[in-house]
Structures are given as C-alpha cells and as structure tokens.
N, C-alpha and C positions, 0 to 999 in steps of 0.2 A: 665641654670636656677639655681638659688640658692636654696639649700635645705631648706624647711620651718622648723620652730621649732616644729610644730605639724602637723600631717596629716589632721587635721580638718580645712580646708581652707575656706575662704569666696570666693564668686565668683559672676559672673554676675547674675542679677535677672532673674527669669523664663521668664518674658515678653520679654527679649532680645534674647531668644533662637530662632533661625531663621529656616524657611523652614520646619515646622512641619505640619502634616495633622491632622485636628481636627475632632473628632467624639464625639458628646455629646447627652445625654438624658436629660429629665427633672431632673436636679440634677445629671446627669451622663455624663461624657465626656471622650472621647478617642482621643488623638492626636497622629498621627502616620505618619511615612514615612518608609514603610516596605522595608527591604533589603531581599536578598535571604534567609538568615537564620532568625530564630525567634529572634527578637531584645529584649533588656532589657525592662522591664516595670517599670514605676514610677506611683504610685497610691496615690491619694489625696482624702480627703473628710471626711465623718462622719462615723457613726456606721455601715452603709451598707457596708463599705469597710474596717473598722478597723479590723486588725488581731492580735491585742495585744498592740497597742500603749498605751492605757490607763492603762495597767498593770504597767506602769513605771511612772505614775504621780499620784497626789492626787486628784482623780476624783470619783464622785459618779456614773459615767457612765462606769461601768465595767461589764464584762461577763466572768470572770475567775473563775467561780464556777458552780457547777451542778445546773440545768440540761442542761445548755449550753454545747454544744459539745457532747451530748449523742450519736450522730451518727457520730461524728468525729472518726478517727482511735483511737482505745483504749479508746473510750468515754472520750477523754481528753478535758476539758474546757480550751481553749487557749486564750480567750479574744474576740473571734468572737461572735457577737450577732446573733447566729444561733444554730440550733440543730446539725449542722455539718459544712460543708464548707459554706462560705458566697458568696455574689455577686462578690466580687473581685476575689476570687478563681475560681468561675465558669465561669466568663468571660474569664480570662486568660487561662483556660483549653481549650477553643475553639481555642486557638492559639497554643496549644501543651504543655503548662506548666502543672505541677502537681498541683500547688497552687500558691497563691500570694507570692511575695518575703517577707522577714521579715520586721518588723517595723524599722524605722530609730533609734528609741530610744533603741531598742535591739541591733542593730548593733554597735552603737556608744559606747557601754559599753566596747568593746574590741578594742583598738587602733591597736593591732597587726594584726587583720584580717579585719578591717573596709574597707580599700581600695580594697582588693581583693573581698570582699563580695558585695560591691556596684556595681561592674561591672555586676552583675546579675540582678540588679534592687532593688528598695526600696519601701516600703509602708509607707506613712506619715499620713494616715487617722486616725482620732481621734473621737471616739464616743461622740456625743453631740456638735460637732463643727459646725460652720457655715461660711458663707461668711463674715459676720460682726464680728469684733474683740470681741465684748462682748457677742456674742451668746453662750448660754450654761452655762455661769458662774453662773447665778442666780439659775438655777435648779441643775446643776451637780458639781459646783465648778470648778476645773481646767480642761480645755480642751485645745487642740492645734488648734487654729483657722487657717483659710486658709492662712492668711498672714504669720503666723509663719511656716506653712508647706512649703510655698514657700521659706522662708529663709533657712529651713532645706535642701530643694533641692539645694539651692545655695551653701551650704556647700558640698553636694555631687558633684555638678557640678565642683566646684573648685578643689576637690580632683582628679576627673577623668581627668580634664584638665591638672593638674600637672603630673599625671601618663602617659597620652597618648600624651601630647603635643597639641598645638592649633589645628593643622589640623586634626589629628586623632580623637581628642575629638569632633570636629565639626561633623565629619562623624558618630561618635558614637551616638550623640544626635539626629542627623537627621534620624537615623534608629531606634530610640527608640519609645516606646508606652507610652502615658500619659493618664491615666484614672482619672476622677474626678467624685465623687458623693457627692454633697453638696447642701444645700439650704433649705431643709425641716425644719431644726432646727431653722433657722431664722424666718420662718413663725410660728412655734410653739411658739417661744418666743414672737413674736408680739401679738399673740392671748392671751397668758397668762399674759403678763406684760405691753404691750405698746399700746393695742388696743384703749384706750381712748385718748392717747396723740399723737400718730403717725398714720397718715392716710395710707390706703393701697397704694395709689399712691406714697406717700413719701417713704414707705418701698421699693416698687419696684424700685424706682429711686436709692435708696441707694444700693440695691443689685446689680443692673445693673452696676453702676459706679464702685463699688468695684470689682465685678467679671471681668469687662473689664480691670481694672488696672492690674490684675494678668495675664490675658490671651491674651492680644493684641500681636499677632505674624504676621509676613508677609508671604504671599504665602500659606495660609492655605486651605486645602481641608477638609470639615467637613460633618458629618451626625448627625442628631438629632434623638435620640430614645425617643419615647413618653411613659414613664413608666406609667403615669396616664392612658393613653388609653389602654395599655396592661392589667393593673390591672382591669379597668372597664370592658373590654371585657371578661376577665376571670371570673369576678363575674356574668356576664350575662349568661355565658354558662359553669359553672364549671364542669359538667360531662364530657366534652370533654377531660379533662386531668385526669379524675378520682377523682377529688376533691369533697368531700362531705360536707365540712363545710367551709363557707366563712365568717362567722360572729365571731365565738369564736376563741380565741387564744388557741394554743395547750398547752402552759405551762403558768400558772399564777393562779390567784385567783379572786374571786368576780364576778361582773357583766361581762358577756361574757368571763369569765376567763381572763379578761384584766384590772381589777382594781388594781391588785397587780402584783409585778414582778415575774419573773421565777427564784426564789432563793430557793434552797432546804432547807435553814434554816427557811423559812417561810411556809413550807409545801404546796407548790403549787400543783395544779391538773395537771397531765401530761397525754396527750393523748397517746394511744398506737400505733396509726397508723399515723405517722407524714406526710406521703405522701398524706393523705386525707384532710389535712388542708392547707388553704391559709396562715394563720398567725401563726408564731411560738410563738411570745410573743406579748406584747401590741403594738409594733411598727414594727417588722421585719417579712419578709416572711420566710417560711420554706425553708430548703435546696432544697427540691423538686421543689418548685415554683421558687426559684432563678435560678435553673438550666434551667427550661423551659424559663424563661425570657432571660437568656443569649443566648439560642439557637435562640429565636425570634429576638434578636438584630443582630445576625449574618446572619440569613436567612429570616427575616421577610420582608413583603411588605411595601408600603408607608403608610399604616395605623399606623404602629408601629415605623418605622425608615425611615428618609428621609434626603436628597434627594436620598440616597442609603443606603443599609444595610451595616453592618460592613464588611462582606466578599467582597462585591463589592468595598467598599472603599479600602480594602487591595489590591485588584487587580488593582484599579486605581492608587494606590501609589507605586506599585511595579516597 
C-alpha cells in the first residue's frame, strides 16, 4: 500500500460499516459487537455527549468556564455541559472506561499522535448539534452537525484501515462501540424558528430520513433506551434517589434558576448540594442523575430499555 501524503485519510462512510450491534435511546444510541476485551468507543451527538469539541470552534454553545466542571477532578471546566462528568463519560464507565475518549478536533491538532490516539476511540459530539445540518446555527453559531461528525469518523476509519489493513480494521470496527445522543436540538429549533412553517409530521419525516441515511447497517442487534420515560419516572418519585429539587436548575439565574446560563461572569446562583438536583443547568442533568441514568440503561427493565438492556445486549453480542 502506498504511503499517504497525510495521515488524515478519507474513508468509507459510516453507513457502510458492517455487522455492528445497535443500541439506542431517545436521542441516545449504542452500536456494538463486543469482543473479549473492552473495545474502542466512538461517540456522536450533542451537548449531552460533548466533552470539549466546541472549545475548538466558534460556537456560542460552550461550557469551558466555571461553574461547569465544579465537581470534575480539580474543578476543571473541560467543555462538558455538566457539573462533573457527563452522560458519555458515565455510560462508558459502565464498560470499564474512566471517561469518554477525547474530541476529534483535539486529537487532530497533533498529526504525530493522531493515529495512535484514535485506536482508543474518539468523541465527535458537538453541543447544539442535531440530525439536520442547519440545527443549532441560528441559536449558537457554529456547531458540528451529525453529517459532519460522520465524515470525521470516516477520516478516523480511513486512518485505522491504513494502519491495520483491511482485514484487521474490519475486526477492529466490528468490535467497537458506537454511542449517539442527538435529536433534541432539532426539536428545540423547530419550536423556536419553524413551528409556523414546518409541520410536526414534516419535521419527523425529515429527522427519520436523515437519521436513517447515517445509520443504515446490516445485521444489527439493537436496544432502545427511553430517556423520556426514565426522566418522567424520576420526576414522579424523586425521593427514591434522594433528589429534592426537580424543578429548578442547580446553576443559573432568573425563573427557576434557568432563565440565564451557568456562567460565573453573570453571577449565577449555584446550589451547594448538586446530588439533590435533577437539572444542572437550563438543559442538562447533574452528574448524579446522569450516573443513575447510565446504570438504568445497563441494568433496567423493559420500561426503560428494550428489547433488552445494555448489559444483556453485550452478552448477546459477545
């Protein structure tokens, strides 16, 4: 094989990757074919999974300032939309990882280490992004939509194929995990900007066709996690997990502490006991709630995840 002029190669699109097992929630998806060892993870989506992608673009959807990260190691604001670890971190922790792999846009800055680092997995998620290409732009400016994240994965796929060869790279991707959390921003944008011109059935049809274009694989085994039902159930019986406040944001300002952002420069109100709150800021759960949701996805019954939970899917695909 001829040596490429750059390690950043193009490759087959994501929809042509074969023999993956698919696991998805409402806006949250995991595709996997587990090997004996914990496989690499590739993470796509929006701010629920973003671990710093938007730090590298001109976006209003950022979280690289206090009080974000106040419960992260060393109280470091990393770009995660959380008081600590976010949903991407806490889901992969159930598999034995310490946290999500780094953002693609951080890894690509160093060509000398890019190829070795991507073998551990990559996070492509971008705060404010959606399934549709234009989602997020009118509110946040630059975001990385799902289609562009898929193209970034194609670059990763091409590099790994060049490194390992066709046969070994096929085994590599067949034993990888794919997480996706996306879709809510498309609905937010529709409500804010297009409600009068685009009907809900038209929106749903557009989301379905675009999502399908990215994710049609052959031979998939999948599970759906119902994040809406988990949240609704939690709001019905919050004391079960020790949660005392299901209405107000822990960090913010104004009505329900959620009319303004959690930005230390705007003097927000910060709750002292983050584990007692359902919402961290105006959109996102606290680290505590995200952790409980991750556990429910792996061990929950058919009310929350079907046709099997994440751990059962892992066993079925082993």
